[in-house]
C-alpha positions in Angstrom: 16.7 -46.7 -25.3 16.6 -43.1 -24.3 19.4 -41.8 -22.0 18.2 -40.3 -18.7 18.4 -36.5 -18.4 20.7 -34.9 -15.9 17.8 -34.2 -13.6 16.6 -37.8 -13.8 20.1 -39.0 -12.8 20.2 -36.5 -9.9 16.8 -37.5 -8.7 17.7 -41.2 -8.8 20.9 -40.5 -6.8 18.9 -38.5 -4.3 16.3 -41.3 -3.9 19.0 -44.1 -3.6 20.8 -42.3 -0.8 17.7 -41.2 0.9 16.4 -44.7 0.9 19.7 -46.3 2.0 20.1 -43.8 4.8 16.5 -44.3 5.9 16.8 -48.1 6.0 20.3 -48.2 7.5 21.5 -45.7 10.0 25.2 -46.4 10.1 27.9 -46.0 7.3 29.3 -49.6 7.5 25.9 -51.2 7.6 24.7 -49.2 4.6 27.3 -50.6 2.3 25.4 -53.9 1.6 22.2 -52.1 0.7 24.1 -49.5 -1.3 25.8 -52.4 -3.2 22.4 -53.8 -4.2 21.1 -50.3 -5.2 24.0 -49.2 -7.3 26.1 -52.1 -8.7 25.2 -52.9 -12.3 22.6 -50.0 -12.2 24.8 -46.9 -12.0 28.2 -48.4 -11.2 30.2 -51.5 -12.0 31.3 -53.8 -9.2 34.9 -52.6 -9.6 33.8 -49.0 -9.3 31.8 -49.8 -6.2 34.8 -51.6 -4.6 37.0 -48.6 -5.5 34.5 -46.2 -3.9 34.3 -48.3 -0.7 38.1 -48.6 -0.5 38.5 -44.8 -1.1 35.8 -44.0 1.5 37.7 -46.0 4.1 41.0 -44.5 3.3 40.2 -40.8 3.9 38.9 -39.5 7.2 35.2 -38.7 7.7 31.8 -40.3 7.5 31.8 -43.3 5.2 28.2 -42.7 4.1 28.9 -39.1 3.1 32.2 -40.1 1.3 30.4 -42.8 -0.6 27.6 -40.4 -1.5 30.1 -37.9 -2.8 32.1 -40.5 -4.7 29.2 -42.3 -6.3 27.3 -39.1 -6.9 30.2 -37.4 -8.7 31.1 -40.6 -10.7 27.6 -40.9 -12.0 26.2 -37.3 -12.1 29.1 -34.9 -11.8 29.0 -32.1 -9.3 25.2 -31.8 -9.2 25.0 -35.6 -8.8 27.4 -35.4 -5.9 25.2 -32.7 -4.2 22.0 -34.7 -4.9 23.5 -37.8 -3.4 24.9 -35.9 -0.5 21.6 -34.3 0.3 19.9 -37.7 0.2 22.5 -39.0 2.6 22.4 -36.1 5.0 18.6 -35.7 5.6 17.8 -39.0 7.2 20.7 -39.1 9.8 20.1 -35.5 10.7 16.4 -36.1 11.4 17.1 -39.4 13.2 20.0 -37.8 15.3 17.8 -34.9 16.4 15.1 -37.4 17.4 17.4 -39.8 19.2 19.2 -36.9 21.0 15.9 -35.6 22.3 15.0 -39.1 23.6 18.4 -39.7 25.1 18.3 -36.4 27.0 14.9 -37.2 28.3 15.8 -40.7 29.5 19.5 -40.5 30.2 20.8 -42.3 33.2 17.9 -44.8 33.4 18.9 -48.5 33.6 16.7 -49.6 30.7 18.5 -47.2 28.4 22.0 -48.5 29.4 20.8 -52.1 28.8 19.2 -51.2 25.5 22.6 -49.8 24.2 24.5 -52.9 25.6 22.0 -55.1 23.7 22.5 -53.3 20.4 26.3 -53.6 20.5 26.7 -57.2 19.4 24.1 -56.8 16.6 26.2 -53.9 15.1 29.3 -56.1 15.1 27.5 -58.9 13.3 26.1 -56.4 10.7 29.6 -55.1 10.0 31.0 -58.6 9.7 28.2 -59.6 7.3 28.9 -56.7 5.0 32.6 -57.4 5.0 31.9 -61.1 4.1 29.6 -60.0 1.3 32.2 -57.7 -0.2 34.9 -60.3 0.2 32.9 -63.0 -1.6 31.6 -60.6 -4.4 35.0 -59.1 -5.3 37.2 -62.2 -5.3 37.2 -65.0 -7.9 38.2 -68.4 -6.6 41.7 -68.2 -8.2 42.7 -65.3 -5.9 40.7 -66.1 -2.7 43.8 -67.3 -0.8 45.6 -64.0 -1.4 42.5 -62.0 -0.4 42.1 -64.3 2.7 45.8 -63.6 3.6 45.3 -59.8 3.3 42.0 -60.0 5.3 43.7 -62.1 8.1 46.7 -59.8 8.3 44.4 -56.7 8.3 42.3 -58.3 11.1 45.5 -58.9 13.2 46.8 -55.4 12.6 43.4 -53.8 13.6 43.2 -56.1 16.6 46.7 -54.8 17.6 45.2 -51.2 17.4 47.1 -50.1 14.3 45.2 -47.2 12.8 42.8 -48.2 10.0 44.2 -45.9 7.4 47.7 -47.5 7.8 46.1 -51.0 7.6 44.3 -50.0 4.3 47.4 -48.5 2.8 49.5 -51.6 3.7 46.8 -53.9 2.4 46.8 -51.9 -0.9 50.6 -52.3 -1.2 50.4 -56.0 -0.4 47.7 -56.3 -3.0 50.0 -54.8 -5.6 52.6 -57.4 -4.7 50.3 -60.4 -4.5 47.9 -59.7 -7.4 50.5 -59.1 -10.1 
């Protein structure tokens, strides 16, 4: 089988991130679709979990950090730029459109109710993606350890401990528990 050229890899990365960012407009909700689009196609599952973990550890937009990490891992610097461009175009266009609508209808009751109605759905989407990642990355033999780390992380986040400290602590606990 013929290996794809650099241009084909870059085009594929651009298309993946363009599609993911057109279909899902928030970083955390895009992880599930990005998983389906990249795992066993351009990344292994372990590389994808590493990318998600890394993107949560450093500050900034998850979608852009994932695009840069995955793009660079599979296509070098040019792959990173192609993935980043695919990730930037949809939210930029959507944000400009939404901002113009919000400015036009700000302060109206139906707009406030619309936003209140969306809030629970966003929470459910984030929980579903977390569950899918938890199930996919943990064989049965280590589920109790992963469940312990997930529970302690939830408690820490509920107590308003900054996410980056929770992630670093979870990583350290993982080193101890998964030896």
